[in-house]
C-alpha positions as CSV (number, residue, x, y, z in Angstrom):
1,M,-18.7,-10.0,-4.5
2,I,-15.4,-9.1,-3.6
3,T,-12.7,-10.6,-6.0
4,I,-9.3,-12.0,-5.3
5,L,-6.5,-12.2,-7.7
6,V,-4.4,-15.2,-6.5
7,A,-1.1,-16.1,-8.1
8,E,0.7,-19.1,-6.4
9,D,3.0,-21.7,-8.4
10,E,2.7,-24.6,-5.8
11,E,-0.2,-26.1,-6.5
12,P,-1.4,-27.5,-2.8
13,I,-1.1,-24.3,-1.6
14,R,-3.0,-22.5,-4.8
15,E,-5.6,-25.1,-4.6
16,G,-6.1,-24.8,-0.9
17,L,-6.2,-20.8,-1.3
18,I,-9.1,-21.1,-3.7
19,D,-10.9,-23.3,-1.5
20,L,-10.6,-21.3,1.6
21,L,-11.7,-17.9,-0.1
22,E,-14.4,-19.7,-2.2
23,G,-15.8,-21.1,0.7
24,E,-15.4,-17.5,2.4
25,G,-17.4,-16.1,-0.2
26,Y,-14.7,-14.5,-2.2
27,K,-14.6,-14.8,-6.1
28,V,-11.2,-16.3,-6.8
29,L,-9.1,-15.6,-10.0
30,A,-6.1,-18.1,-9.8
31,A,-2.6,-18.7,-11.8
32,A,0.2,-20.8,-11.5
33,D,2.6,-17.8,-12.7
34,G,2.9,-14.0,-12.9
35,R,2.5,-13.5,-16.4
36,S,-0.8,-15.6,-16.6
37,A,-2.1,-13.9,-13.4
38,L,-1.9,-10.3,-15.3
39,N,-3.5,-11.9,-17.7
40,L,-6.3,-12.7,-15.9
41,Y,-6.4,-9.5,-13.9
42,R,-6.1,-7.3,-17.4
43,E,-9.0,-9.8,-18.7
44,Q,-11.5,-9.5,-15.7
45,G,-10.3,-7.5,-13.1
46,A,-10.0,-7.8,-9.5
47,D,-10.8,-6.1,-6.1
48,M,-7.5,-7.2,-4.2
49,A,-4.4,-9.3,-5.0
50,L,-2.5,-12.0,-3.2
51,L,0.9,-12.9,-4.7
52,D,3.4,-15.2,-4.2
53,I,6.8,-13.7,-4.7
54,M,9.0,-16.7,-6.4
55,M,7.2,-17.4,-9.4
56,P,8.4,-18.4,-12.8
57,G,8.6,-16.0,-15.3
58,M,7.6,-13.2,-13.6
59,S,8.2,-12.7,-9.9
60,G,5.2,-11.4,-7.3
61,Y,7.4,-7.9,-7.2
62,E,6.9,-7.6,-11.0
63,L,3.3,-8.5,-10.8
64,C,3.1,-6.2,-8.3
65,G,4.6,-3.5,-10.0
66,E,2.5,-4.1,-13.0
67,I,-0.7,-3.9,-11.7
68,R,0.0,-1.1,-9.9
69,R,0.6,0.8,-12.9
70,E,-2.8,0.1,-13.9
71,N,-4.3,0.5,-10.4
72,A,-2.4,2.2,-8.1
73,R,-5.2,1.8,-5.4
74,I,-5.9,-2.3,-5.2
75,P,-4.9,-3.8,-2.5
76,V,-2.2,-6.0,-2.3
77,I,-1.3,-9.0,-0.3
78,F,2.7,-10.8,-0.7
79,L,2.9,-14.4,-0.1
80,S,6.3,-15.6,0.5
81,A,8.5,-18.6,2.5
82,R,11.2,-15.7,3.0
83,E,11.4,-14.2,6.4
84,E,14.5,-11.4,5.8
85,E,13.3,-8.0,6.9
86,I,14.9,-6.9,3.1
87,D,12.3,-8.8,1.3
88,K,9.6,-7.0,3.3
89,V,11.0,-3.8,2.9
90,V,11.2,-4.5,-0.7
91,G,7.8,-5.4,-0.8
92,L,6.2,-2.2,0.8
93,E,8.4,-0.1,-1.4
94,L,6.8,-2.0,-4.4
95,G,3.3,-0.7,-2.5
96,A,2.5,-3.7,-0.5
97,D,-0.1,-3.6,1.7
98,D,1.1,-6.5,3.7
99,Y,3.6,-9.3,3.8
100,I,2.7,-13.0,5.0
101,V,4.9,-15.4,5.4
102,K,4.7,-19.1,4.9
103,P,3.6,-21.3,6.3
104,F,0.5,-19.6,7.5
105,G,-2.7,-20.4,9.8
106,V,-6.0,-20.0,7.9
107,R,-7.2,-17.7,10.3
108,E,-4.4,-15.3,9.9
109,L,-4.8,-15.2,6.2
110,L,-8.4,-14.3,6.5
111,A,-7.8,-12.0,9.5
112,R,-5.1,-9.9,7.2
113,L,-7.3,-10.3,4.2
114,K,-10.2,-8.5,5.9
115,S,-7.9,-5.9,7.8
116,V,-6.7,-5.1,4.6
117,W,-9.9,-4.4,2.7
118,R,-11.2,-2.2,5.7
119,R,-7.9,-0.1,5.5
120,S,-8.2,0.7,2.0
121,G,-11.5,1.7,2.4
122,A,-10.6,4.0,5.3
123,A,-7.7,4.9,3.5
124,R,-10.3,6.2,0.6
125,E,-12.5,7.8,3.1
126,Q,-9.8,9.8,4.6
127,E,-8.2,10.8,1.1
128,S,-12.1,12.0,0.0
129,S,-12.0,14.3,3.3
130,V,-9.9,16.9,1.3
131,P,-12.6,19.5,0.6
132,E,-14.1,18.5,-3.1
133,R,-10.8,16.6,-3.7
134,E,-9.5,19.9,-4.4
135,D,-5.7,20.2,-4.9
136,F,-3.8,21.7,-2.0
137,P,-0.3,23.1,-1.8
138,F,2.6,21.0,-0.1
139,A,6.3,21.5,0.4
140,G,6.4,24.1,-2.3
141,G,4.3,22.1,-4.9
142,V,0.6,21.1,-5.5
143,V,-1.0,17.7,-4.6
144,N,-3.8,16.8,-7.0
145,P,-5.8,14.0,-5.0
146,R,-7.7,13.3,-8.0
147,R,-5.0,12.1,-10.4
148,F,-2.7,11.1,-7.3
149,C,0.2,13.1,-8.4
150,F,2.5,15.6,-6.6
151,E,3.8,18.6,-9.2
152,R,6.6,21.5,-8.5
153,S,8.3,23.5,-11.0
154,G,6.8,21.2,-13.8
155,I,7.7,18.0,-12.6
156,E,5.1,15.5,-11.8
157,Q,5.8,12.5,-9.2
158,E,3.2,9.8,-9.1
159,L,1.6,9.0,-5.7
160,S,-0.1,5.9,-4.3
161,E,-3.6,6.4,-2.8
162,R,-1.6,6.1,1.1
163,E,0.6,8.4,0.3
164,V,-2.2,10.8,-1.0
165,A,-3.7,10.1,2.6
166,L,-0.8,10.9,4.3
167,L,-0.2,14.0,2.7
168,S,-3.9,15.3,3.2
169,Y,-3.5,14.1,6.8
170,F,-0.4,15.8,7.3
171,F,-2.0,18.9,5.3
172,R,-5.1,19.2,8.1
173,R,-2.7,19.2,11.0
174,P,0.3,21.9,10.6
175,G,2.5,21.9,13.5
176,E,1.1,18.8,15.7
177,V,3.5,16.5,16.2
178,L,2.0,13.0,15.5
179,S,2.8,10.0,17.0
180,R,3.9,6.8,14.9
181,E,1.5,4.8,16.9
182,K,-1.5,7.6,15.8
183,L,-0.7,7.6,12.2
184,L,-0.6,3.6,12.3
185,E,-4.1,3.8,13.9
186,D,-5.8,6.2,11.8
187,L,-4.3,5.6,8.2
188,W,-3.8,1.7,8.5
189,G,-6.4,0.8,10.8
190,L,-7.3,0.2,14.3
191,E,-6.5,-3.6,13.7
192,Y,-3.4,-3.1,12.1
193,G,-0.7,-5.4,13.0
194,G,2.3,-4.2,11.4
195,T,5.3,-2.3,13.0
196,T,6.1,1.3,13.4
197,R,9.2,0.5,10.3
198,T,6.5,0.0,8.0
199,L,5.5,4.0,8.4
200,D,8.8,4.8,8.3
201,Q,9.9,3.2,5.0
202,H,6.3,4.9,3.5
203,I,7.8,8.3,4.8
204,A,11.1,7.4,3.6
205,K,9.6,6.6,-0.1
206,L,7.2,9.9,0.0
207,R,9.9,12.1,0.9
208,R,11.9,10.9,-1.9
209,K,9.1,12.2,-3.8
210,I,7.9,15.7,-2.3
211,E,11.2,17.0,-0.8
212,E,13.5,19.2,-2.7
213,D,16.5,17.3,-0.3
214,P,15.3,14.1,1.0
215,A,18.1,14.1,3.3
216,H,17.1,17.3,5.2
217,P,13.5,17.3,4.9
218,R,11.8,20.6,5.3
219,A,8.1,19.8,5.3
220,I,7.7,16.3,7.1
221,I,9.9,16.7,9.9
222,T,10.9,13.3,12.0
223,V,10.1,14.1,16.0
224,H,12.6,11.3,17.2
225,G,11.2,9.2,19.5
226,T,7.7,10.0,18.7
227,G,6.8,10.4,14.9
228,Y,6.5,12.9,12.7
229,R,5.4,17.0,12.0
230,Y,4.3,18.8,9.3
231,F,6.1,22.4,8.5
232,R,3.9,24.6,6.7
233,E,5.7,27.6,5.1
234,E,3.7,30.5,5.1
């Protein structure tokens, strides 16, 4: 049984989510604020997290950051009444897998949950396709898939599971021009409903970690109007 952590301060919405998710066969851990949700997570664990952004004491952004520090692989979906693009970008930068704007429909929520869960499984399978999960060279450094980190010149950068999946995907396809649509399809899943902006934000964040000069990348090259290409120095 999949356990979902729900953090939502509006009681009608929280109770509605509990009834809906339990009716669909999920186990639900629910809290009315971020701090209580974090304590629940630490006490009982969860497989996914559904987090409201605006909560008393600890925001959904802060809660996501705390959870990510303890488990970089748990799928996280933000709930918010905000529709501004900057909020979505901030959520994605913090490692969220999806962003749902209130009010939302029951079918939409369930479809997003199932899609995110499938995508997280696909990412793990693709990441593990690196032979025996061995270290591999990238951008003058080394990616360690087991420890989710990139190291160059003795300096380590923590990577998320999706970032490792992206790097291993590029590593296996040196010189190949990869369209944004193909990257989204292969790494986010066939039913992913996001936009290419999501991918671009992930690439920008990844470049800041692995490129010596993120403003002038040498490993992950933008192919304007199409997508990206990995240049591997011999």
